C-alpha positions in Angstrom: 99.7 107.5 95.5 102.8 105.7 96.8 103.6 102.3 95.2 106.1 99.6 95.1 107.3 100.9 91.7 108.5 104.0 93.6 110.5 101.9 96.0 107.8 102.0 98.7 106.7 98.5 99.9 103.2 97.8 98.9 100.7 94.9 98.8 97.8 94.2 96.5 94.9 93.1 98.7 91.7 92.3 96.8 89.5 89.4 95.9 89.6 87.8 92.4 92.3 87.6 89.8 94.7 90.5 89.3 94.8 89.9 85.6 91.5 91.6 84.7 91.8 94.2 87.5 91.1 97.8 86.4 90.0 96.7 82.9 86.7 96.9 81.2 86.4 93.1 81.7 87.0 93.2 85.5 84.8 90.7 87.3 84.8 88.1 90.0 82.7 85.3 91.4 80.4 86.0 94.4 82.4 83.4 96.4 85.6 85.3 95.7 84.0 88.6 96.9 82.7 86.9 100.1 86.1 85.3 100.8 87.9 88.6 100.2 85.5 90.4 102.5 86.1 87.8 105.2 89.9 88.1 104.8 89.7 91.9 104.9 87.6 91.7 108.2 90.2 89.3 109.7 93.0 91.7 108.6 91.3 94.7 110.2 90.7 92.9 113.4 94.0 91.0 113.8 96.4 92.7 111.4 96.8 89.5 109.4 94.6 88.1 106.6 95.1 84.6 108.1 93.6 85.8 111.4 96.8 84.7 113.3 
């Protein structure tokens, strides 16, 4: 998979903190999941997470 580490521009786009991501302790609050889902929907519709 291409990544920024290979000189290819990339963005991390997910709810919650990046610190525990992909670890056995990965977790997030329900409100973070809801906010992330809303941002992803705005992004897919408008091409921007801010909805602009």
